[in-house]
C-alpha positions in Angstrom: 33.2 6.0 14.7 29.8 6.8 16.3 26.5 6.1 14.7 25.3 8.5 12.0 21.7 9.3 11.5 20.9 10.7 8.0 18.0 9.1 6.1 18.7 6.0 8.2 21.1 4.8 11.0 24.5 4.0 9.6 27.3 2.1 11.3 30.5 3.0 9.5 34.1 1.9 10.0 36.4 -1.1 10.2 34.8 -3.9 12.2 31.3 -2.5 11.9 30.0 -5.8 10.4 30.3 -7.5 13.7 27.3 -5.5 14.8 24.8 -7.2 12.5 23.2 -9.5 15.1 22.8 -6.6 17.5 21.3 -4.4 14.7 18.7 -7.1 13.9 17.9 -7.5 17.6 17.3 -3.7 17.9 14.8 -3.9 15.1 13.0 -6.8 16.8 14.0 -9.3 14.1 14.2 -12.8 15.6 14.3 -14.9 12.4 16.0 -13.1 9.5 16.3 -14.2 5.9 19.9 -13.6 4.7 20.1 -12.4 1.1 23.5 -12.6 -0.5 24.9 -14.2 -3.6 27.2 -17.2 -4.4 30.2 -14.9 -4.9 29.8 -13.5 -1.3 29.6 -17.1 0.0 32.6 -18.2 -2.0 34.7 -15.3 -0.7 33.9 -16.4 2.9 32.0 -13.2 3.7 28.6 -14.9 4.2 30.0 -17.0 7.0 32.0 -14.2 8.4 29.2 -11.7 8.6 26.0 -13.9 8.9 27.5 -17.1 10.5 26.4 -16.1 14.0 22.8 -15.7 12.9 22.3 -19.4 11.9 19.7 -18.1 9.6 18.3 -19.3 6.2 20.0 -17.8 3.2 18.9 -17.0 -0.4 21.9 -16.9 -2.7 20.5 -17.1 -6.2 20.7 -13.4 -6.9 21.1 -12.4 -10.6 23.6 -9.7 -11.5 20.6 -7.6 -12.4 17.9 -8.6 -9.9 14.7 -10.0 -11.3 11.1 -10.2 -10.2 11.4 -14.0 -10.5 14.3 -14.1 -8.0 12.3 -11.8 -5.7 9.4 -14.3 -5.7 11.7 -17.2 -5.1 13.3 -15.4 -2.1 9.9 -14.5 -0.8 8.8 -18.1 -0.9 11.8 -19.0 1.3 11.1 -16.1 3.6 7.6 -17.3 4.2 8.5 -21.0 4.4 11.1 -20.3 7.1 8.8 -18.0 9.1 11.1 -15.0 8.7 10.3 -11.6 10.2 13.1 -9.5 8.6 16.0 -9.5 6.2 19.7 -9.1 6.3 21.2 -8.2 2.9 24.9 -8.8 2.4 26.6 -7.7 -0.7 26.6 -4.9 -3.4 23.6 -3.4 -5.1 22.2 -6.7 -6.5 21.5 -8.5 -3.2 20.5 -5.3 -1.5 18.1 -4.3 -4.3 16.6 -7.8 -4.3 16.2 -7.7 -0.5 14.2 -4.4 -0.9 11.9 -6.1 -3.4 11.4 -9.0 -1.0 10.8 -6.7 2.0 8.1 -5.0 -0.2 6.4 -8.2 -1.3 6.4 -9.5 2.2 4.1 -6.7 3.2 2.3 -5.7 0.0 0.4 -7.7 -2.7 2.1 -8.6 -6.0 3.0 -7.8 -8.7 6.0 -5.5 -8.4 5.1 -3.5 -11.5 2.4 -1.5 -9.6 5.1 -0.1 -7.3 7.4 1.2 -10.0 7.8 4.9 -9.7 6.9 5.5 -13.4 3.7 3.6 -12.8 2.7 5.9 -9.9 4.0 3.4 -7.4 5.6 5.8 -4.9 2.3 6.4 -3.1 1.4 2.7 -3.0 4.4 1.7 -0.9 4.0 1.8 2.9 6.1 0.3 5.6 8.0 -2.9 4.6 9.6 -5.8 6.4 12.7 -4.7 8.5 15.9 -4.7 6.4 19.5 -4.3 7.5 22.0 -3.9 4.6 25.7 -4.8 4.9 27.7 -3.4 2.1 30.6 -5.5 0.7 31.5 -3.2 -2.2 32.3 0.6 -2.2 30.0 1.4 -5.1 26.2 1.3 -5.3 25.2 3.2 -2.1 22.2 0.8 -2.1 22.6 0.4 1.7 21.2 4.0 2.2 19.2 4.3 -1.1 15.5 4.5 -1.4 15.4 2.7 -4.7 15.5 -0.9 -5.9 16.2 -1.5 -9.6 14.4 -4.7 -10.6 13.9 -6.4 -14.0 10.3 -7.2 -14.1 8.7 -10.3 -15.6 7.8 -8.3 -18.7 11.5 -7.4 -19.4 11.4 -3.8 -18.2 14.1 -2.7 -15.7 12.2 -0.3 -13.4 12.9 1.6 -10.2 10.9 0.9 -7.1 11.3 4.1 -5.1 10.1 5.0 -1.6 11.5 6.2 1.7 10.1 3.0 3.1 12.7 1.0 1.0 15.7 2.6 2.7 17.2 -0.1 4.9 16.5 0.5 8.6 20.2 0.1 9.3 23.2 0.4 7.0 26.4 -1.3 8.0 29.5 -0.1 6.0 32.7 -2.0 7.0 35.7 -1.3 4.7 37.4 -4.5 5.9 34.8 -6.4 3.9 36.1 -4.8 0.7 39.8 -5.7 1.2 39.5 -8.9 -1.0 37.6 -7.2 -3.8 39.5 -7.9 -7.1 41.0 -4.9 -9.0 38.4 -5.0 -11.8 35.5 -4.9 -9.4 37.2 -2.3 -7.3 37.4 -0.2 -10.4 33.9 -0.8 -11.6 32.2 -0.3 -8.3 34.3 2.7 -7.5 33.4 4.4 -10.7 29.7 3.6 -10.0 30.1 5.5 -6.7 31.8 8.3 -8.5 29.0 8.5 -11.1 26.5 8.9 -8.2 28.4 11.8 -6.8 28.9 13.5 -10.2 25.3 13.0 -11.5 23.8 14.1 -8.1 25.8 17.3 -8.1 24.8 18.1 -11.7 21.1 17.3 -11.2 19.0 20.4 -11.7 17.1 19.9 -8.5 18.0 22.3 -5.7 19.5 20.5 -2.7 22.6 22.2 -1.4 23.1 19.6 1.4 23.2 16.8 -1.2 25.5 18.9 -3.4 28.0 19.3 -0.5 27.9 15.6 0.3 28.3 14.7 -3.4 31.3 16.9 -3.9 33.1 15.6 -0.9 32.3 12.0 -1.9 33.7 12.7 -5.4 36.9 14.1 -3.9 37.4 11.1 -1.7 36.8 8.6 -4.5 38.9 10.3 -7.1 41.9 10.4 -4.6 41.4 6.9 -3.2 40.3 4.7 -6.1 43.7 4.4 -7.9 45.3 3.5 -4.5 42.6 0.9 -3.7 43.0 -0.5 -7.2 46.8 -0.8 -7.1 47.0 -2.0 -3.5 43.8 -4.0 -2.6 44.9 -4.4 1.0 45.3 -0.7 1.7 42.7 -0.2 4.5 43.0 3.6 4.5 42.2 3.7 0.8 39.4 1.2 1.2 38.0 3.3 4.1 38.0 6.4 2.0 36.2 4.5 -0.8 33.6 3.1 1.6 32.9 6.6 2.9 32.8 8.1 -0.6 30.4 5.5 -1.9 28.2 5.9 1.1 28.1 9.6 0.5 27.1 9.0 -3.1 24.2 7.0 -1.9 23.2 9.6 0.7 23.3 12.3 -1.9 21.6 10.7 -4.9 18.2 11.2 -3.3 18.4 14.4 -5.4 18.2 12.5 -8.6 20.7 11.1 -11.2 20.8 11.6 -15.0 21.5 10.1 -18.4 24.4 7.9 -17.2 21.9 6.0 -15.1 18.9 6.1 -17.5 21.1 4.4 -20.1 22.8 2.0 -17.7 19.5 0.9 -16.3 18.2 0.2 -19.8 21.4 -1.6 -20.8 21.2 -3.7 -17.6 17.7 -4.9 -18.7 19.3 -6.7 -21.6 19.0 -10.2 -20.1 21.0 -11.8 -22.9 24.2 -9.9 -21.9 24.0 -9.6 -18.0 26.0 -6.3 -18.0 27.7 -5.0 -14.8 26.1 -1.7 -13.7 29.3 0.0 -12.5 31.2 -0.9 -15.7 28.4 0.6 -17.8 28.5 3.8 -15.8 32.2 4.0 -16.1 32.0 3.8 -19.9 29.0 6.1 -20.3 30.2 8.9 -17.9 32.7 10.7 -20.1 30.2 10.8 -23.0 27.3 12.1 -20.9 29.6 14.7 -19.3 30.5 16.1 -22.7 26.8 16.2 -23.7 25.7 17.9 -20.4 28.6 20.4 -20.2 26.9 23.3 -21.9 24.0 23.1 -19.4 26.1 23.0 -16.3 29.0 25.4 -17.1 28.5 27.2 -13.8 28.9 24.0 -11.7 32.0 22.6 -13.5 34.7 24.6 -11.7 33.6 23.3 -8.3 33.4 19.8 -9.6 36.8 20.0 -11.3 38.3 21.2 -8.0 36.7 18.3 -6.1 38.1 15.9 -8.7 41.5 17.5 -8.7 41.6 18.3 -12.4 42.1 21.6 -14.0 41.2 20.6 -17.5 38.4 18.8 -19.3 36.5 16.7 -16.8 35.4 14.2 -19.5 39.0 13.8 -20.5 40.0 13.2 -16.9 37.3 10.5 -16.6 38.5 8.9 -19.9 42.0 8.8 -18.5 40.8 7.3 -15.2 39.0 4.5 -17.1 42.2 3.7 -19.0 44.3 3.8 -15.8 42.0 1.3 -14.2 41.8 -0.9 -17.3 38.1 -0.6 -17.8 36.6 -1.8 -21.1 37.1 0.9 -23.8 33.5 0.8 -25.1 30.1 -0.8 -24.9 31.0 -2.9 -27.9 33.6 -4.7 -25.8 30.7 -5.9 -23.6 28.7 -7.3 -26.5 26.4 -4.4 -27.0 25.6 -3.8 -30.7 23.5 -1.6 -32.9 20.8 -4.2 -32.7 20.3 -3.3 -29.0 20.0 0.4 -29.5 16.2 0.7 -30.0 15.4 -1.2 -26.9 18.0 0.8 -24.9 16.7 4.1 -26.1 13.1 3.2 -25.2 14.2 2.1 -21.8 16.2 5.2 -21.1 13.4 7.5 -22.0 11.1 5.7 -19.6 13.6 5.5 -16.8 13.1 7.6 -13.6 16.6 9.1 -13.9 15.8 10.6 -17.3 13.8 13.4 -15.7 16.8 14.8 -13.7 19.4 14.9 -16.4 20.6 18.6 -16.4 20.2 19.0 -20.2 17.1 17.9 -22.1 17.7 14.8 -24.1 15.5 13.0 -26.6 15.7 9.7 -28.5 18.2 11.1 -30.9 20.3 12.4 -28.1 20.4 9.0 -26.5 21.2 7.4 -29.9 24.2 9.8 -30.3 25.5 8.9 -26.8 25.2 5.2 -27.5 26.9 5.5 -30.9 29.8 7.3 -29.2 30.0 4.8 -26.3 29.9 1.8 -28.7 33.2 2.8 -30.2 36.6 2.0 -28.6 
């Protein structure tokens, strides 16, 4: 497939990962820092993708990236004389890489760049970043946001067009070995991006069209990719659908993400973002349905369901053997106050299609805590 230019330059298709050295060279990066994680290394993907670079690598990436990890990676970047970054992985390595690219060119601390702290206008050009996606989920390879848990415990979004990787490489062959449970969780993360983008109250018909087609692809391909991990056609559809979710969610997300971001900030639990979105999505869909009744027929058509969309999402979670409630992940009533406060402060809160307050979030959490 030829190169796509939409928000950034995107190389999409089987074998695209082989183009990483050339992509870095085109950006003038002679000494990249590779940011991945230990799972990527153990799966052989680090050597496969970045081996030809003979570059230093930072692998200590938390499931929910932290400011401390960003500072540690920045220290390696500077010690090795790096002039750009190659991020390989899902949302965690790519988000951490965005924070490092920012700190390499801007003064610390990161809190001043959080969008809810007025940071959007404080972010200028950052160090060159190429992102290689190894999951079909987050869309971080084309996203303008990085979700980072700060030193003060808040999980906040750093958002700027400057944080969009200068090149995105999406190679479905890299996802062939993804275990079924991660295929399911990352796939439902991608689906949540498409659904929440489409239902966002902001007016962006281009993003809506991309989101609906992404949702169609994911809903059709995810059960196939989950059941047959080596199905390259299904993996290619998933990679494309996830990319489309990332391209579309510039329009804004909603309560699924404001809650999952807040839950992800619970350091004692280390919760997986995609799994959280999968559990929360049916409950948020039921809450938002009265405010988006005019949009639901098009969404239902894209998803291939004639009935209740929330019920279809519940059924998909069961089919893919996702946990049946937040309680199964260790979330308890004792966490609710922190999560509600975090959700209200999250940047995705403002683009939920139906107004929601603290009590609304409490009701959603109460429902999602139950099996």
